[in-house]
Each structure stands twice: as C-alpha cells, then as structure tokens.
C-alpha positions as CSV (number, residue, x, y, z in Angstrom):
1,X,44.0,-33.7,33.8
2,X,46.3,-30.7,34.4
3,X,44.6,-28.5,31.9
4,X,41.0,-29.6,32.4
5,X,39.8,-25.9,32.2
6,X,41.0,-25.8,28.7
7,X,38.4,-28.4,27.7
8,X,35.6,-26.4,29.4
9,X,36.7,-23.3,27.4
10,X,36.7,-25.2,24.2
11,X,33.3,-26.6,24.8
12,X,32.0,-23.1,25.6
13,X,33.5,-21.6,22.4
14,X,32.0,-24.5,20.4
15,X,28.6,-23.8,21.7
16,X,29.0,-20.1,21.2
17,X,30.3,-20.6,17.5
18,X,27.2,-23.0,16.9
19,X,24.8,-20.4,18.3
20,X,26.4,-17.5,16.3
21,X,26.2,-19.7,13.1
22,X,22.6,-20.6,13.7
23,X,21.8,-16.8,14.1
24,X,23.8,-16.0,10.9
25,X,22.0,-18.8,9.0
26,X,18.7,-17.5,10.2
27,X,19.4,-13.8,9.4
28,X,20.7,-15.0,5.9
29,X,17.5,-16.9,5.4
30,X,15.3,-14.0,6.5
31,X,17.4,-11.7,4.0
32,X,17.0,-14.2,1.2
33,X,13.3,-14.4,1.8
34,X,12.9,-10.6,1.8
35,X,14.8,-10.4,-1.5
36,X,12.6,-13.1,-3.0
37,X,9.4,-11.4,-2.0
38,X,10.8,-8.1,-3.4
39,X,11.5,-9.6,-6.7
40,X,8.3,-11.5,-6.8
41,X,6.5,-8.2,-6.2
42,X,8.4,-6.5,-8.9
43,X,7.5,-9.2,-11.4
44,X,3.9,-9.1,-10.4
45,X,3.7,-5.3,-11.0
46,X,5.4,-5.8,-14.3
47,X,2.8,-8.3,-15.3
48,X,-0.1,-6.3,-14.1
49,X,1.2,-3.0,-15.8
50,X,1.5,-5.1,-19.3
51,X,-2.0,-6.4,-18.6
52,X,-3.8,-3.3,-17.9
53,X,-2.0,-0.4,-19.6
54,X,-4.2,0.9,-22.3
55,X,-6.9,-1.8,-21.3
56,X,-10.1,-1.8,-23.2
57,X,-13.4,-1.1,-21.5
58,X,-14.3,-4.9,-22.0
59,X,-11.0,-5.8,-20.3
60,X,-11.8,-3.6,-17.3
61,X,-15.4,-4.5,-17.0
62,X,-14.5,-8.3,-16.8
63,X,-11.4,-7.9,-14.5
64,X,-11.3,-9.0,-11.0
65,X,-11.8,-5.8,-8.9
66,X,-8.8,-6.3,-6.6
67,X,-6.5,-7.3,-9.5
68,X,-7.7,-4.3,-11.5
69,X,-6.9,-1.9,-8.7
70,X,-3.4,-3.5,-8.5
71,X,-3.0,-3.0,-12.2
72,X,-4.1,0.6,-12.2
73,X,-1.6,1.1,-9.5
74,X,1.2,-0.6,-11.5
75,X,0.5,1.6,-14.5
76,X,0.5,4.7,-12.5
77,X,3.6,3.8,-10.4
78,X,5.7,3.1,-13.6
79,X,4.8,6.7,-14.7
80,X,5.9,8.0,-11.5
81,X,9.3,6.0,-11.3
82,X,10.3,7.5,-14.6
83,X,10.2,11.1,-13.3
84,X,12.9,13.0,-11.6
85,X,10.2,14.6,-9.5
86,X,7.4,12.1,-8.8
87,X,5.7,14.4,-6.3
88,X,5.3,17.1,-8.8
89,X,4.0,14.5,-11.5
90,X,1.6,13.1,-9.0
91,X,0.1,16.4,-8.2
92,X,-0.2,17.3,-12.0
93,X,-2.0,13.9,-12.7
94,X,-5.8,14.0,-13.3
95,X,-7.7,13.8,-10.2
96,X,-8.9,10.3,-11.0
97,X,-5.3,9.0,-11.2
98,X,-4.5,10.6,-7.7
99,X,-7.6,9.1,-6.2
100,X,-7.1,5.5,-7.5
101,X,-3.3,5.6,-6.5
102,X,-4.3,6.7,-3.2
103,X,-7.0,4.0,-2.8
104,X,-4.6,1.3,-3.7
105,X,-2.3,2.4,-0.9
106,X,-5.3,2.9,1.4
107,X,-6.9,-0.5,0.8
108,X,-3.5,-2.3,1.3
109,X,-2.9,-0.5,4.4
110,X,-6.3,-0.8,6.1
111,X,-6.2,-4.5,5.4
112,X,-2.8,-4.9,7.0
113,X,-3.3,-3.2,10.4
114,X,-6.4,-0.7,10.0
115,X,-7.1,2.9,9.4
116,X,-4.4,4.2,11.8
117,X,-1.8,2.4,10.0
118,X,-2.7,4.1,6.8
119,X,-2.0,7.5,8.4
120,X,1.1,6.4,10.1
121,X,2.6,4.6,7.0
122,X,2.1,7.5,4.4
123,X,3.2,11.1,3.8
124,X,0.8,14.1,3.8
125,X,0.6,14.3,0.1
126,X,-1.1,10.9,0.0
127,X,-3.2,11.4,3.1
128,X,-4.8,14.8,1.9
129,X,-6.5,12.8,-1.1
130,X,-7.9,9.9,1.0
131,X,-11.3,11.4,1.9
132,X,-12.0,12.9,-1.7
133,X,-11.1,9.4,-3.1
134,X,-13.5,7.6,-1.0
135,X,-16.2,10.1,-1.6
136,X,-15.4,10.1,-5.3
137,X,-16.2,6.2,-5.4
138,X,-19.4,6.6,-3.4
139,X,-18.1,5.5,0.0
140,X,-19.3,8.5,2.1
141,X,-19.7,6.3,5.3
142,X,-16.1,5.2,5.0
143,X,-14.9,8.6,4.5
144,X,-16.3,10.0,7.7
145,X,-13.9,8.3,10.2
146,X,-11.0,9.0,7.6
147,X,-12.0,12.6,7.7
148,X,-11.9,12.8,11.5
149,X,-8.4,11.0,11.7
150,X,-7.0,13.1,8.9
151,X,-7.8,16.3,11.0
152,X,-5.5,14.9,13.7
153,X,-2.6,14.5,11.2
154,X,-3.2,17.8,9.5
155,X,-0.1,19.9,10.4
156,X,-2.2,23.1,9.6
157,X,-4.8,22.2,12.1
158,X,-3.8,23.5,15.6
159,X,-7.1,22.7,17.3
160,X,-6.5,18.8,17.5
161,X,-3.7,16.6,18.7
162,X,-2.5,13.1,18.4
163,X,-4.5,10.9,20.8
164,X,-4.1,7.2,20.9
165,X,-7.6,6.7,22.4
166,X,-9.1,8.8,19.5
167,X,-7.2,6.6,17.0
168,X,-8.8,3.5,18.5
169,X,-12.2,5.1,18.1
170,X,-11.6,6.0,14.5
171,X,-10.3,2.5,13.9
172,X,-13.4,1.1,15.4
173,X,-15.7,3.4,13.5
174,X,-14.1,2.6,10.3
175,X,-14.2,-1.1,10.7
176,X,-17.9,-0.9,11.5
177,X,-18.6,0.5,8.0
178,X,-15.7,-1.0,6.2
179,X,-16.6,-3.7,3.5
180,X,-13.5,-4.6,1.4
181,X,-15.6,-6.1,-1.5
182,X,-17.9,-3.1,-1.7
183,X,-15.0,-0.7,-1.8
184,X,-13.1,-2.6,-4.5
185,X,-16.3,-2.8,-6.7
186,X,-17.0,0.7,-6.3
187,X,-13.3,1.5,-7.3
188,X,-13.6,-0.9,-10.3
189,X,-16.7,1.1,-11.4
190,X,-14.7,4.4,-10.9
191,X,-11.7,3.0,-13.1
192,X,-14.2,2.0,-15.8
193,X,-15.6,5.5,-15.9
194,X,-12.2,7.1,-15.9
195,X,-10.4,4.4,-17.8
196,X,-8.5,6.6,-20.5
197,X,-7.3,8.9,-17.9
198,X,-6.1,6.2,-15.6
199,X,-5.0,3.4,-17.8
200,X,-4.6,5.1,-21.1
201,X,-6.6,4.6,-24.4
202,X,-6.7,1.2,-26.1
203,X,-6.1,1.2,-29.8
204,X,-9.7,0.5,-30.7
205,X,-10.7,3.6,-28.6
206,X,-8.6,5.9,-30.8
C-alpha cells in the first residue's frame, strides 16, 4: 500500500471526531440537565408562592416547617424581583422579613457545605443579618460560631483576618450545636408569630 499512512491519519481523525462528539454530547446533556433543574426550581417557587402568600394562621400552623420556609422565601423573593432596586427594598422590609429571607439562604447553604460556605456564597448585606436572625428564633447556641465567623468577614473589623484554620474551627463548633429540625421548627414558630408581615394577611384576617 503506497499511501498506507493516509489510512492511519484517517483512523486518528475518526477517533478524534468520535471523542469530540462524545464530549459535545456530554456537555449538551449537562447543559440540558441544568436548564431542567432551573425551570423545575422556578415552577416550585411559583407553586410555593401561590400556596403561602396571604396564608392563614391555620395553614401556617399545619405546614411542614421546611416547606413553609421555602414558601416564605418564595413570597419575599417575588417582591424583591419586581423592584428596580431590590437591595433598597430588602433593607426597607420589616425585620422579620429580612430575618426569614436570610435564614432561608442560611439553612440551604449550611446543609450544602457548612457554615463557611454560607459566608463565601453571600454578600455583606445578607451576612450582617445572620446572627440577629438566629437569635430572633431562639437559636443562641448556633448564633455564637456565626458571630465569630462574621467578624472575620466584616470589612470594618481590622483586628481579624481570613484564616482557613479558624474557619474549620467555626465549622466544627457550628456542627456541634446545629440541628436542622430544631432550627426549622423555631423558624416556623417565628413565621407564625409574624405571619402578616412575612406572608401577608389572609382575607379572614382582614
């Protein structure tokens, strides 16, 4: 075969093409899965908003605590998304709304990767309410390691610096006192006590 090397080149090109197509197919699959998850989350929030906006005291009292928190977040998030300046609206909301919104983000993040992840995953505006929110729902023990880690992220506090070893200690201290169910139930009670501010008033309440 005078041009045997052409067959070798062709074989290599076929292998490379197959590899590229496989990678492209995988990337497309990941992209599509990501879109499906995003749309599913949007639909879930829409459902929760419809279920808990202006919810009655009976509905709140009988709700699953984790779902109720997600519903309260959906109601508040819908308000923020309608505003041109959501940061300004957030700061003007009643304290109870700011606390519940913060706790929704907090519980999701600490369940995902721990306390430090919450601080790394959110802006200063949200971080500043974490300690007060935990104390407001009666979780003082959980608030202490959060207070310590917040000091490290506080741009106005020049006496502390970011320290990975210290982060690990705060994570461990937090996990030692963290109880997801207790936190969710205490948040549920807080939402029940501040229902009208957070969720709006049901018709029978007017």
